[in-house]
Structure formats: C-alpha cells, structure tokens
C-alpha positions as CSV (number, residue, x, y, z in Angstrom):
1,M,0.0,0.1,0.0
2,T,2.7,2.6,0.4
3,S,4.7,1.9,-2.3
4,S,3.1,4.0,-4.9
5,G,2.8,7.2,-2.8
6,T,6.6,7.1,-1.4
7,Q,8.7,5.9,-4.5
8,S,9.9,10.1,-5.4
9,G,10.0,11.1,-1.9
10,T,11.9,9.0,0.1
11,Q,15.5,8.7,-1.2
12,P,16.2,10.0,-4.6
13,G,18.5,8.9,-6.8
14,T,19.4,6.5,-4.3
15,K,19.3,3.3,-6.5
16,S,21.8,4.9,-9.1
17,A,24.0,6.3,-6.7
18,R,24.2,2.9,-4.6
19,A,24.4,0.9,-7.6
20,P,27.8,-0.3,-8.7
21,V,30.6,0.4,-11.1
22,L,30.9,-2.8,-13.5
23,L,34.7,-2.8,-13.7
24,I,35.6,-4.6,-17.1
25,E,39.7,-5.6,-16.8
26,D,41.8,-8.6,-17.6
27,E,45.2,-7.8,-16.3
28,P,45.1,-8.8,-12.3
29,A,47.4,-5.9,-11.1
30,V,45.4,-3.4,-12.8
31,M,42.1,-4.8,-12.0
32,A,43.1,-4.9,-8.2
33,L,44.8,-0.8,-8.7
34,V,41.4,0.2,-10.6
35,R,39.2,-1.5,-7.9
36,A,40.8,-0.1,-4.7
37,V,41.1,3.2,-5.7
38,L,37.0,3.0,-6.8
39,E,36.7,1.5,-3.6
40,G,38.5,3.8,-1.6
41,H,36.5,6.9,-3.4
42,G,32.8,5.4,-2.4
43,Y,32.0,3.1,-5.3
44,A,30.9,-0.4,-5.1
45,V,32.4,-2.4,-7.8
46,V,31.3,-5.5,-9.9
47,P,34.5,-6.7,-11.2
48,T,34.4,-9.1,-14.6
49,E,38.2,-10.3,-16.9
50,S,36.2,-10.1,-19.9
51,G,33.7,-8.3,-22.1
52,A,31.7,-11.2,-23.2
53,D,30.9,-11.7,-19.4
54,A,30.4,-7.9,-18.7
55,L,27.5,-8.0,-21.6
56,R,25.8,-11.0,-19.7
57,L,26.2,-8.7,-16.5
58,L,25.1,-5.9,-18.3
59,E,22.0,-7.7,-19.8
60,N,20.0,-8.2,-16.0
61,G,22.5,-5.9,-13.9
62,D,21.6,-2.5,-12.6
63,F,25.0,-0.2,-12.7
64,H,26.0,3.3,-11.9
65,G,28.6,3.3,-14.7
66,V,31.2,1.2,-16.7
67,V,35.0,1.3,-16.4
68,S,36.5,-0.4,-19.2
69,D,39.6,-1.7,-20.8
70,M,39.5,-1.4,-24.8
71,R,41.4,-4.9,-25.2
72,T,40.0,-7.4,-23.3
73,P,40.2,-11.6,-23.9
74,G,36.9,-13.2,-24.9
75,G,35.9,-12.0,-28.3
76,V,34.3,-8.6,-27.3
77,D,36.6,-5.6,-26.7
78,G,35.4,-2.2,-25.4
79,A,34.0,-0.6,-28.5
80,Q,31.8,-3.7,-29.0
81,V,30.7,-3.6,-24.9
82,Y,30.1,0.4,-25.7
83,A,27.9,-0.4,-29.0
84,W,26.0,-2.9,-26.8
85,I,25.3,-0.4,-24.0
86,A,24.5,2.2,-26.7
87,T,22.0,-0.2,-27.7
88,H,20.3,-1.8,-25.1
89,R,21.2,0.3,-22.2
90,P,21.9,4.0,-23.5
91,E,21.5,5.4,-20.0
92,L,24.8,3.8,-19.5
93,A,26.7,5.4,-22.7
94,S,27.5,8.5,-21.2
95,R,28.5,6.7,-17.9
96,L,31.3,4.5,-19.5
97,V,35.1,5.4,-19.0
98,F,37.7,3.6,-21.1
99,I,41.4,2.6,-20.1
100,T,44.1,1.5,-22.3
101,G,47.8,1.1,-22.8
102,D,46.7,1.3,-26.8
103,I,46.1,4.6,-26.8
104,A,47.9,5.3,-30.1
105,N,46.7,2.4,-31.8
106,Q,44.6,3.7,-35.1
107,E,41.3,1.7,-33.8
108,T,41.6,2.5,-30.2
109,A,41.8,6.4,-31.4
110,A,38.9,5.6,-33.9
111,T,36.6,4.1,-31.0
112,L,37.2,6.9,-28.7
113,R,36.2,9.5,-31.7
114,R,33.1,7.8,-32.4
115,T,31.7,7.2,-28.6
116,G,33.1,10.3,-27.6
117,A,33.9,8.4,-24.2
118,P,36.9,9.4,-22.2
119,C,39.6,7.6,-21.6
120,V,42.3,7.4,-19.1
121,E,45.9,6.3,-20.6
122,K,47.8,3.3,-18.8
123,P,49.7,3.7,-16.9
124,F,47.8,6.3,-15.1
125,R,47.9,8.8,-11.6
126,V,45.3,7.8,-9.3
127,Q,43.9,11.3,-9.0
128,E,43.4,11.8,-12.9
129,F,41.8,8.4,-13.1
130,I,39.5,9.3,-10.2
131,S,39.1,12.5,-11.4
132,V,37.4,11.5,-14.7
133,V,35.4,8.6,-13.3
134,E,33.9,11.6,-11.2
135,Q,33.3,13.8,-14.0
136,T,31.5,10.9,-16.1
137,M,29.7,9.5,-13.4
138,G,29.3,11.7,-10.7
139,K,30.7,11.4,-6.8
140,A,30.1,8.3,-5.0
141,T,27.3,8.8,-2.3
142,S,27.8,7.2,1.0
C-alpha cells in the first residue's frame, strides 16, 4: 500500500548512486588497483575479466557506470561493449570510461572519436583516473 506514494520522496537517486560500477579489466594488477581506487572513493565495484562476461552482467544488472579496458579476452572488446550499451542500455553510454595502454592504436583512436567516451591512458595517476570517473559518473555517495 505504501509503494505508490513514497517512491519519489524517500531517497531520490539512491538506486543509481548505490548501484555498482562494472569494471572490465583482464590484467590482475590493474584490476586490483582500479578496484581499490574506486572502492576507496566510495564506489561499489563488480569486477569481470572479459567483455563477453560484462555483456551478460549488463543484460540484467543495475550499474551506475562502466570502466572498461579497451582490449579484453573473450571476443568482445571495449568498443563492442560500448556499442551494446548504446543500443541496449543507453542510459549508461554517457557513464562509460575507457582505460587503455594502447591509445596510439588507430582502431582505439577511432573508437574514442566515435563514442566520445573519456579514456585514461595506462599507466595513469590515481588522481587523474578518479577525476575522470567523477566527472563522468558523478561522485559516489555514501
């Protein structure tokens, strides 16, 4: 009985603010660093090592944003993750941040131009990375 009248007044924005960030990264050391930085700044994180697994999680999961390596194993790269998000979860398209060590690659550069998604080049400074995440997804709320 209380579900219809209290939705907008109780905790506005809580669902998206508390939803985790999906982290797609296949290098264990980079995964550990990025996860620690995000969690240290108040974001919950769901890690996955492949783009293919990420798409399965995105199909049914509620995510605040996505941090994706440009190159991941499993036949689905960052560009394909972005394309799937743009089609199936467009509300997340503006909350995706790429990380890559391959920024000079022509295909990577073309993806970044086409998507307009921000990219942080590996190796990166922690403050640079979290600044881009906060500008893209907003600051985490606790």
